[in-house]
N, CA and C atoms as an extended XYZ file, in Angstrom:
462
Properties=species:S:1:pos:R:3:atomname:S:1:resname:S:1:resid:I:1 pbc="F F F"
N       -20.344       19.042        8.002 N   MET     1
C       -20.321       17.879        8.857 CA  MET     1
C       -19.232       16.903        8.418 C   MET     1
N       -19.115       16.695        7.109 N   ILE     2
C       -18.088       15.782        6.604 CA  ILE     2
C       -16.701       16.334        6.907 C   ILE     2
N       -16.535       17.651        6.787 N   GLY     3
C       -15.246       18.272        7.095 CA  GLY     3
C       -14.836       18.028        8.532 C   GLY     3
N       -15.782       18.125        9.446 N   ALA     4
C       -15.495       17.861       10.857 CA  ALA     4
C       -15.104       16.401       11.061 C   ALA     4
N       -15.803       15.503       10.385 N   LEU     5
C       -15.466       14.080       10.495 CA  LEU     5
C       -14.095       13.793        9.902 C   LEU     5
N       -13.782       14.426        8.769 N   MET     6
C       -12.463       14.226        8.155 CA  MET     6
C       -11.363       14.701        9.109 C   MET     6
N       -11.609       15.800        9.805 N   TYR     7
C       -10.649       16.295       10.791 CA  TYR     7
C       -10.458       15.269       11.909 C   TYR     7
N       -11.543       14.667       12.348 N   LEU     8
C       -11.465       13.684       13.428 CA  LEU     8
C       -10.733       12.409       13.020 C   LEU     8
N       -10.711       12.101       11.731 N   THR     9
C       -10.044       10.866       11.301 CA  THR     9
C        -8.545       10.892       11.575 C   THR     9
N        -7.981       12.074       11.852 N   SER    10
C        -6.549       12.127       12.168 CA  SER    10
C        -6.241       11.493       13.518 C   SER    10
N        -7.243       11.364       14.374 N   SER    11
C        -7.020       10.711       15.660 CA  SER    11
C        -8.000        9.572       15.927 C   SER    11
N        -8.903        9.310       15.000 N   ARG    12
C        -9.885        8.240       15.168 CA  ARG    12
C        -9.907        7.347       13.936 C   ARG    12
N        -8.970        6.393       13.840 N   PRO    13
C        -8.936        5.517       12.666 CA  PRO    13
C       -10.171        4.632       12.530 C   PRO    13
N       -10.943        4.484       13.590 N   ASP    14
C       -12.126        3.636       13.532 CA  ASP    14
C       -13.256        4.231       12.688 C   ASP    14
N       -13.194        5.525       12.357 N   ILE    15
C       -14.250        6.134       11.542 CA  ILE    15
C       -13.787        6.480       10.126 C   ILE    15
N       -12.555        6.134        9.781 N   VAL    16
C       -12.005        6.520        8.478 CA  VAL    16
C       -12.827        5.951        7.327 C   VAL    16
N       -13.082        4.665        7.340 N   HIS    17
C       -13.776        4.024        6.215 CA  HIS    17
C       -15.185        4.598        6.036 C   HIS    17
N       -15.938        4.681        7.113 N   ALA    18
C       -17.308        5.197        7.030 CA  ALA    18
C       -17.327        6.658        6.589 C   ALA    18
N       -16.394        7.450        7.099 N   THR    19
C       -16.329        8.865        6.723 CA  THR    19
C       -15.990        9.026        5.248 C   THR    19
N       -15.040        8.246        4.761 N   CYS    20
C       -14.664        8.331        3.342 CA  CYS    20
C       -15.816        7.910        2.434 C   CYS    20
N       -16.577        6.914        2.847 N   LEU    21
C       -17.741        6.507        2.055 CA  LEU    21
C       -18.771        7.633        1.990 C   LEU    21
N       -19.011        8.299        3.107 N   CYS    22
C       -19.977        9.405        3.123 CA  CYS    22
C       -19.463       10.607        2.332 C   CYS    22
N       -18.159       10.832        2.355 N   ALA    23
C       -17.580       11.983        1.654 CA  ALA    23
C       -17.745       11.875        0.142 C   ALA    23
N       -17.905       10.684       -0.369 N   ARG    24
C       -18.071       10.495       -1.813 CA  ARG    24
C       -19.356       11.129       -2.341 C   ARG    24
N       -20.312       11.338       -1.463 N   TYR    25
C       -21.621       11.821       -1.897 CA  TYR    25
C       -21.881       13.262       -1.473 C   TYR    25
N       -20.823       14.033       -1.240 N   GLN    26
C       -20.998       15.419       -0.825 CA  GLN    26
C       -21.629       16.282       -1.909 C   GLN    26
N       -21.368       15.985       -3.157 N   ALA    27
C       -21.898       16.803       -4.250 CA  ALA    27
C       -23.419       16.684       -4.360 C   ALA    27
N       -23.958       15.488       -4.122 N   LYS    28
C       -25.405       15.268       -4.225 CA  LYS    28
C       -25.882       14.427       -3.045 C   LYS    28
N       -25.861       14.986       -1.841 N   PRO    29
C       -26.295       14.188       -0.688 CA  PRO    29
C       -27.814       14.021       -0.655 C   PRO    29
N       -28.235       12.917       -0.086 N   THR    30
C       -29.663       12.648        0.088 CA  THR    30
C       -29.937       12.462        1.582 C   THR    30
N       -31.179       12.245        1.926 N   GLU    31
C       -31.549       11.993        3.324 CA  GLU    31
C       -30.835       10.751        3.861 C   GLU    31
N       -30.663        9.766        3.007 N   LYS    32
C       -29.975        8.531        3.400 CA  LYS    32
C       -28.543        8.836        3.840 C   LYS    32
N       -27.863        9.722        3.093 N   HIS    33
C       -26.485       10.062        3.433 CA  HIS    33
C       -26.421       10.858        4.735 C   HIS    33
N       -27.369       11.769        4.930 N   LEU    34
C       -27.418       12.536        6.173 CA  LEU    34
C       -27.639       11.606        7.361 C   LEU    34
N       -28.492       10.612        7.171 N   LYS    35
C       -28.758        9.637        8.233 CA  LYS    35
C       -27.477        8.884        8.601 C   LYS    35
N       -26.689        8.513        7.594 N   GLU    36
C       -25.439        7.791        7.852 CA  GLU    36
C       -24.408        8.676        8.555 C   GLU    36
N       -24.351        9.955        8.172 N   VAL    37
C       -23.427       10.883        8.836 CA  VAL    37
C       -23.832       11.057       10.299 C   VAL    37
N       -25.127       11.190       10.547 N   LYS    38
C       -25.606       11.301       11.927 CA  LYS    38
C       -25.285       10.040       12.717 C   LYS    38
N       -25.323        8.914       12.044 N   ARG    39
C       -24.998        7.642       12.698 CA  ARG    39
C       -23.537        7.623       13.157 C   ARG    39
N       -22.649        8.196       12.339 N   ILE    40
C       -21.235        8.284       12.722 CA  ILE    40
C       -21.090        9.177       13.949 C   ILE    40
N       -21.804       10.312       13.958 N   PHE    41
C       -21.740       11.207       15.116 CA  PHE    41
C       -22.283       10.530       16.374 C   PHE    41
N       -23.335        9.731       16.246 N   CYS    42
C       -23.856        8.977       17.399 CA  CYS    42
C       -22.816        7.987       17.901 C   CYS    42
N       -22.139        7.334       16.975 N   TYR    43
C       -21.073        6.411       17.354 CA  TYR    43
C       -19.974        7.153       18.113 C   TYR    43
N       -19.592        8.327       17.608 N   LEU    44
C       -18.555        9.121       18.276 CA  LEU    44
C       -18.993        9.541       19.673 C   LEU    44
N       -20.262        9.903       19.819 N   TRP    45
C       -20.770       10.301       21.121 CA  TRP    45
C       -20.662        9.138       22.115 C   TRP    45
N       -20.918        7.945       21.655 N   GLY    46
C       -20.844        6.775       22.529 CA  GLY    46
C       -19.430        6.298       22.809 C   GLY    46
N       -18.477        6.746       22.008 N   THR    47
C       -17.080        6.317       22.187 CA  THR    47
C       -16.171        7.525       22.379 C   THR    47
N       -16.659        8.510       23.116 N   VAL    48
C       -15.939        9.776       23.273 CA  VAL    48
C       -14.574        9.592       23.948 C   VAL    48
N       -14.402        8.572       24.747 N   ASN    49
C       -13.123        8.344       25.430 CA  ASN    49
C       -12.187        7.423       24.660 C   ASN    49
N       -12.549        7.058       23.447 N   THR    50
C       -11.710        6.206       22.613 CA  THR    50
C       -10.761        7.078       21.805 C   THR    50
N        -9.531        6.637       21.673 N   GLY    51
C        -8.562        7.386       20.878 CA  GLY    51
C        -7.251        6.627       20.816 C   GLY    51
N        -6.232        7.293       20.353 N   LEU    52
C        -4.907        6.691       20.255 CA  LEU    52
C        -4.079        7.084       21.469 C   LEU    52
N        -3.311        6.141       21.978 N   TRP    53
C        -2.481        6.380       23.149 CA  TRP    53
C        -1.090        5.851       22.852 C   TRP    53
N        -0.104        6.725       22.888 N   TYR    54
C         1.269        6.339       22.602 CA  TYR    54
C         2.129        6.557       23.835 C   TYR    54
N         2.819        5.506       24.253 N   THR    55
C         3.748        5.630       25.374 CA  THR    55
C         5.168        5.717       24.835 C   THR    55
N         6.101        6.071       25.699 N   LYS    56
C         7.493        6.224       25.267 CA  LYS    56
C         8.142        4.886       24.926 C   LYS    56
N         7.791        3.851       25.638 N   ASP    57
C         8.485        2.569       25.509 CA  ASP    57
C         7.749        1.606       24.581 C   ASP    57
N         7.938        1.786       23.296 N   PHE    58
C         7.382        0.816       22.351 CA  PHE    58
C         8.428        0.493       21.301 C   PHE    58
N         8.287       -0.685       20.683 N   GLY    59
C         9.280       -1.163       19.732 CA  GLY    59
C         9.235       -0.425       18.409 C   GLY    59
N        10.238       -0.690       17.600 N   PHE    60
C        10.327       -0.061       16.288 CA  PHE    60
C        10.266       -1.094       15.172 C   PHE    60
N         9.393       -2.080       15.298 N   GLU    61
C         9.187       -3.041       14.227 CA  GLU    61
C         8.065       -2.511       13.338 C   GLU    61
N         8.339       -2.440       12.062 N   LEU    62
C         7.318       -1.997       11.113 CA  LEU    62
C         6.472       -3.184       10.671 C   LEU    62
N         5.174       -3.000       10.622 N   THR    63
C         4.250       -4.022       10.145 CA  THR    63
C         3.141       -3.334        9.362 C   THR    63
N         2.744       -3.935        8.253 N   GLY    64
C         1.673       -3.364        7.445 CA  GLY    64
C         0.522       -4.329        7.266 C   GLY    64
N        -0.658       -3.783        7.102 N   PHE    65
C        -1.861       -4.566        6.836 CA  PHE    65
C        -2.588       -3.939        5.659 C   PHE    65
N        -3.132       -4.779        4.809 N   SER    66
C        -3.789       -4.304        3.600 CA  SER    66
C        -5.090       -5.063        3.384 C   SER    66
N        -6.097       -4.349        2.885 N   ASP    67
C        -7.369       -4.989        2.564 CA  ASP    67
C        -8.062       -4.168        1.479 C   ASP    67
N        -8.980       -4.778        0.794 N   ALA    68
C        -9.755       -4.078       -0.235 CA  ALA    68
C       -11.130       -4.712       -0.336 C   ALA    68
N       -12.091       -3.901       -0.744 N   ASP    69
C       -13.392       -4.459       -1.090 CA  ASP    69
C       -13.492       -4.436       -2.612 C   ASP    69
N       -14.048       -5.464       -3.161 N   TYR    70
C       -14.134       -5.562       -4.622 CA  TYR    70
C       -15.397       -4.862       -5.112 C   TYR    70
N       -15.220       -3.852       -5.951 N   ALA    71
C       -16.326       -3.101       -6.559 CA  ALA    71
C       -17.304       -2.590       -5.508 C   ALA    71
N       -16.761       -2.069       -4.424 N   GLY    72
C       -17.595       -1.605       -3.317 CA  GLY    72
C       -18.405       -0.362       -3.618 C   GLY    72
N       -17.928        0.480       -4.520 N   CYS    73
C       -18.658        1.693       -4.886 CA  CYS    73
C       -19.769        1.324       -5.868 C   CYS    73
N       -21.000        1.551       -5.471 N   LYS    74
C       -22.145        1.164       -6.311 CA  LYS    74
C       -22.305        2.066       -7.536 C   LYS    74
N       -21.687        3.246       -7.514 N   ASP    75
C       -21.800        4.168       -8.644 CA  ASP    75
C       -20.782        3.877       -9.740 C   ASP    75
N       -19.526        3.657       -9.341 N   SER    76
C       -18.459        3.476      -10.334 CA  SER    76
C       -17.912        2.050      -10.371 C   SER    76
N       -18.337        1.216       -9.440 N   PHE    77
C       -17.859       -0.160       -9.307 CA  PHE    77
C       -16.360       -0.228       -9.033 C   PHE    77
N       -15.813        0.835       -8.463 N   LYS    78
C       -14.403        0.823       -8.078 CA  LYS    78
C       -14.275        0.263       -6.670 C   LYS    78
N       -13.110       -0.289       -6.394 N   SER    79
C       -12.845       -0.883       -5.094 CA  SER    79
C       -12.260        0.161       -4.152 C   SER    79
N       -12.281       -0.144       -2.873 N   THR    80
C       -11.700        0.729       -1.862 CA  THR    80
C       -10.519        0.021       -1.225 C   THR    80
N        -9.378        0.711       -1.176 N   SER    81
C        -8.179        0.180       -0.524 CA  SER    81
C        -8.138        0.674        0.910 C   SER    81
N        -7.913       -0.243        1.831 N   ASP    82
C        -7.732        0.103        3.233 CA  ASP    82
C        -6.359       -0.377        3.657 C   ASP    82
N        -5.681        0.430        4.447 N   GLY    83
C        -4.358        0.040        4.914 CA  GLY    83
C        -4.090        0.553        6.310 C   GLY    83
N        -3.245       -0.164        7.023 N   ALA    84
C        -2.831        0.244        8.365 CA  ALA    84
C        -1.376       -0.159        8.550 C   ALA    84
N        -0.592        0.765        9.064 N   GLN    85
C         0.815        0.496        9.326 CA  GLN    85
C         1.091        0.729       10.808 C   GLN    85
N         1.793       -0.223       11.393 N   PHE    86
C         2.106       -0.174       12.811 CA  PHE    86
C         3.601       -0.014       13.010 C   PHE    86
N         3.962        0.727       14.034 N   LEU    87
C         5.336        0.842       14.501 CA  LEU    87
C         5.325        0.235       15.890 C   LEU    87
N         5.855       -0.990       15.996 N   GLY    88
C         5.680       -1.755       17.226 CA  GLY    88
C         4.221       -2.168       17.302 C   GLY    88
N         3.583       -1.884       18.431 N   GLU    89
C         2.161       -2.189       18.588 CA  GLU    89
C         1.281       -0.968       18.367 C   GLU    89
N         1.888        0.132       17.949 N   LYS    90
C         1.157        1.394       17.824 CA  LYS    90
C         0.797        1.695       16.373 C   LYS    90
N        -0.456        1.980       16.149 N   LEU    91
C        -0.936        2.359       14.826 CA  LEU    91
C        -0.440        3.767       14.521 C   LEU    91
N         0.298        3.921       13.418 N   VAL    92
C         0.853        5.233       13.086 CA  VAL    92
C         0.305        5.796       11.777 C   VAL    92
N        -0.091        4.948       10.841 N   ILE    93
C        -0.654        5.419        9.577 CA  ILE    93
C        -1.831        4.519        9.210 C   ILE    93
N        -2.906        5.144        8.758 N   TRP    94
C        -4.062        4.389        8.298 CA  TRP    94
C        -4.688        5.135        7.136 C   TRP    94
N        -5.349        4.387        6.275 N   SER    95
C        -5.963        5.024        5.110 CA  SER    95
C        -7.129        4.191        4.590 C   SER    95
N        -8.013        4.880        3.905 N   SER    96
C        -9.130        4.253        3.212 CA  SER    96
C        -9.399        5.126        1.997 C   SER    96
N        -9.158        4.579        0.804 N   LYS    97
C        -9.246        5.395       -0.407 CA  LYS    97
C        -9.811        4.576       -1.560 C   LYS    97
N       -10.680        5.216       -2.331 N   LYS    98
C       -11.216        4.557       -3.517 CA  LYS    98
C       -10.094        4.429       -4.538 C   LYS    98
N        -9.972        3.259       -5.133 N   GLN    99
C        -8.907        3.015       -6.104 CA  GLN    99
C        -9.163        3.806       -7.382 C   GLN    99
N        -8.075        4.222       -8.033 N   ASP   100
C        -8.184        4.992       -9.273 CA  ASP   100
C        -8.657        4.126      -10.442 C   ASP   100
N        -8.299        2.848      -10.406 N   CYS   101
C        -8.651        1.950      -11.504 CA  CYS   101
C        -9.856        1.091      -11.113 C   CYS   101
N       -10.478        0.491      -12.098 N   THR   102
C       -11.572       -0.439      -11.855 CA  THR   102
C       -11.016       -1.849      -11.978 C   THR   102
N       -10.955       -2.545      -10.865 N   ALA   103
C       -10.400       -3.898      -10.857 CA  ALA   103
C       -11.401       -4.881      -11.459 C   ALA   103
N       -10.880       -5.840      -12.196 N   LEU   104
C       -11.736       -6.837      -12.833 CA  LEU   104
C       -11.888       -8.101      -12.008 C   LEU   104
N       -11.162       -8.179      -10.887 N   SER   105
C       -11.288       -9.338      -10.007 CA  SER   105
C       -10.931       -8.931       -8.584 C   SER   105
N       -11.322       -9.769       -7.647 N   THR   106
C       -10.989       -9.522       -6.249 CA  THR   106
C        -9.485       -9.524       -6.054 C   THR   106
N        -8.792      -10.443       -6.708 N   ALA   107
C        -7.335      -10.537       -6.570 CA  ALA   107
C        -6.655       -9.251       -7.029 C   ALA   107
N        -7.141       -8.676       -8.124 N   LYS   108
C        -6.535       -7.440       -8.627 CA  LYS   108
C        -6.817       -6.267       -7.695 C   LYS   108
N        -8.012       -6.207       -7.131 N   ALA   109
C        -8.334       -5.147       -6.168 CA  ALA   109
C        -7.443       -5.266       -4.935 C   ALA   109
N        -7.259       -6.482       -4.453 N   GLU   110
C        -6.391       -6.715       -3.295 CA  GLU   110
C        -4.937       -6.398       -3.630 C   GLU   110
N        -4.506       -6.714       -4.842 N   TYR   111
C        -3.131       -6.442       -5.264 CA  TYR   111
C        -2.859       -4.936       -5.316 C   TYR   111
N        -3.807       -4.171       -5.836 N   VAL   112
C        -3.652       -2.710       -5.873 CA  VAL   112
C        -3.540       -2.167       -4.450 C   VAL   112
N        -4.369       -2.665       -3.554 N   SER   113
C        -4.315       -2.244       -2.155 CA  SER   113
C        -2.992       -2.641       -1.508 C   SER   113
N        -2.532       -3.841       -1.814 N   LEU   114
C        -1.264       -4.329       -1.274 CA  LEU   114
C        -0.094       -3.483       -1.762 C   LEU   114
N        -0.109       -3.092       -3.023 N   SER   115
C         0.984       -2.274       -3.555 CA  SER   115
C         0.977       -0.878       -2.934 C   SER   115
N        -0.195       -0.341       -2.645 N   THR   116
C        -0.288        0.957       -1.974 CA  THR   116
C         0.285        0.870       -0.562 C   THR   116
N        -0.053       -0.198        0.155 N   SER   117
C         0.488       -0.391        1.503 CA  SER   117
C         1.994       -0.592        1.469 C   SER   117
N         2.470       -1.309        0.470 N   CYS   118
C         3.910       -1.539        0.321 CA  CYS   118
C         4.640       -0.217        0.088 C   CYS   118
N         4.089        0.640       -0.755 N   ALA   119
C         4.705        1.949       -1.009 CA  ALA   119
C         4.753        2.778        0.267 C   ALA   119
N         3.696        2.710        1.063 N   GLN   120
C         3.663        3.459        2.326 CA  GLN   120
C         4.707        2.926        3.300 C   GLN   120
N         4.838        1.603        3.388 N   ILE   121
C         5.840        0.992        4.271 CA  ILE   121
C         7.248        1.369        3.822 C   ILE   121
N         7.502        1.352        2.522 N   LEU   122
C         8.830        1.726        2.020 CA  LEU   122
C         9.153        3.182        2.344 C   LEU   122
N         8.164        4.058        2.256 N   TRP   123
C         8.372        5.461        2.618 CA  TRP   123
C         8.704        5.580        4.104 C   TRP   123
N         7.954        4.842        4.942 N   MET   124
C         8.223        4.875        6.384 CA  MET   124
C         9.615        4.344        6.688 C   MET   124
N        10.007        3.263        6.016 N   ARG   125
C        11.336        2.692        6.232 CA  ARG   125
C        12.420        3.701        5.877 C   ARG   125
N        12.245        4.401        4.767 N   THR   126
C        13.222        5.417        4.359 CA  THR   126
C        13.340        6.509        5.413 C   THR   126
N        12.212        6.978        5.908 N   GLN   127
C        12.232        8.032        6.926 CA  GLN   127
C        12.917        7.557        8.203 C   GLN   127
N        12.580        6.355        8.647 N   LEU   128
C        13.162        5.837        9.887 CA  LEU   128
C        14.631        5.476        9.718 C   LEU   128
N        15.039        5.051        8.521 N   THR   129
C        16.450        4.766        8.251 CA  THR   129
C        17.268        6.044        8.367 C   THR   129
N        16.699        7.162        7.936 N   ASP   130
C        17.383        8.450        8.077 CA  ASP   130
C        17.629        8.806        9.540 C   ASP   130
N        16.802        8.277       10.440 N   TYR   131
C        16.974        8.522       11.874 CA  TYR   131
C        17.815        7.448       12.556 C   TYR   131
N        18.371        6.521       11.773 N   GLY   132
C        19.274        5.522       12.329 CA  GLY   132
C        18.657        4.179       12.649 C   GLY   132
N        17.416        3.952       12.286 N   PHE   133
C        16.780        2.661       12.528 CA  PHE   133
C        16.898        1.813       11.267 C   PHE   133
N        17.264        0.544       11.435 N   ASN   134
C        17.441       -0.349       10.289 CA  ASN   134
C        16.433       -1.490       10.354 C   ASN   134
N        15.949       -1.884        9.190 N   PHE   135
C        14.963       -2.952        9.091 CA  PHE   135
C        15.422       -3.945        8.037 C   PHE   135
N        15.371       -5.239        8.364 N   THR   136
C        15.745       -6.254        7.386 CA  THR   136
C        14.507       -6.798        6.673 C   THR   136
N        13.532       -7.242        7.429 N   LYS   137
C        12.287       -7.750        6.854 CA  LYS   137
C        11.116       -7.011        7.484 C   LYS   137
N        10.208       -6.587        6.634 N   ILE   138
C         9.021       -5.884        7.110 CA  ILE   138
C         7.798       -6.673        6.645 C   ILE   138
N         7.060       -7.284        7.573 N   PRO   139
C         5.883       -8.061        7.160 CA  PRO   139
C         4.723       -7.162        6.745 C   PRO   139
N         4.086       -7.531        5.651 N   ILE   140
C         2.862       -6.868        5.207 CA  ILE   140
C         1.808       -7.961        5.066 C   ILE   140
N         0.741       -7.838        5.813 N   HIS   141
C        -0.292       -8.868        5.853 CA  HIS   141
C        -1.444       -8.513        4.915 C   HIS   141
N        -1.901       -9.531        4.208 N   CYS   142
C        -3.007       -9.374        3.262 CA  CYS   142
C        -3.883      -10.618        3.378 C   CYS   142
N        -5.191      -10.443        3.273 N   ASP   143
C        -6.089      -11.589        3.426 CA  ASP   143
C        -6.373      -12.323        2.119 C   ASP   143
N        -5.639      -11.982        1.066 N   SER   144
C        -5.842      -12.623       -0.233 CA  SER   144
C        -4.593      -13.397       -0.645 C   SER   144
N        -4.715      -14.712       -0.730 N   LYS   145
C        -3.580      -15.532       -1.165 CA  LYS   145
C        -3.233      -15.244       -2.622 C   LYS   145
N        -4.226      -14.923       -3.426 N   SER   146
C        -3.983      -14.618       -4.840 CA  SER   146
C        -3.157      -13.352       -4.991 C   SER   146
N        -3.501      -12.301       -4.242 N   ALA   147
C        -2.747      -11.045       -4.315 CA  ALA   147
C        -1.327      -11.235       -3.799 C   ALA   147
N        -1.169      -12.049       -2.762 N   THR   148
C         0.163      -12.340       -2.233 CA  THR   148
C         0.984      -13.088       -3.272 C   THR   148
N         0.372      -14.048       -3.956 N   ALA   149
C         1.076      -14.808       -4.994 CA  ALA   149
C         1.487      -13.901       -6.153 C   ALA   149
N         0.617      -12.987       -6.552 N   ILE   150
C         0.953      -12.049       -7.632 CA  ILE   150
C         2.128      -11.175       -7.219 C   ILE   150
N         2.105      -10.679       -5.985 N   SER   151
C         3.171       -9.776       -5.538 CA  SER   151
C         4.502      -10.497       -5.355 C   SER   151
N         4.460      -11.791       -5.104 N   CYS   152
C         5.697      -12.574       -4.952 CA  CYS   152
C         6.129      -13.218       -6.266 C   CYS   152
N         5.434      -12.922       -7.347 N   ASN   153
C         5.714      -13.495       -8.669 CA  ASN   153
C         5.638      -15.014       -8.666 C   ASN   153
N         4.674      -15.571       -7.957 N   LEU   154
C         4.512      -17.033       -7.902 CA  LEU   154
C         3.612      -17.520       -9.016 C   LEU   154
């Protein structure tokens, strides 16, 4: 069931976070986890016509968004990094991943997430530059002023 959901995340960014949380417990699932997986499938059934739609005429402005939850994993107390990158108004890359390190503060968890999003944006910029598109400033949005200050060396 988790494998099917992971496959669906390639076209349904709205289930990425919930699916990744459920995937963490594949080794020792309980009834509670099965209930949550079924809940995702019920959500999918109700939103069967939802998906991504890309038209030919959209801009090539890169924009990134970053977020993290602090110590969201109740087992390891690790945070989860979430990111979304847009090309124009179209969502092209999204992710939700448990951080490798254990952050000691919300600002540090947000900073790790912000740096991951920044690396993804830089990779996208490199790829698009190879195709002849140039970017001067690429905004990356984060909801933590502390993480933004750390990344700007303020």
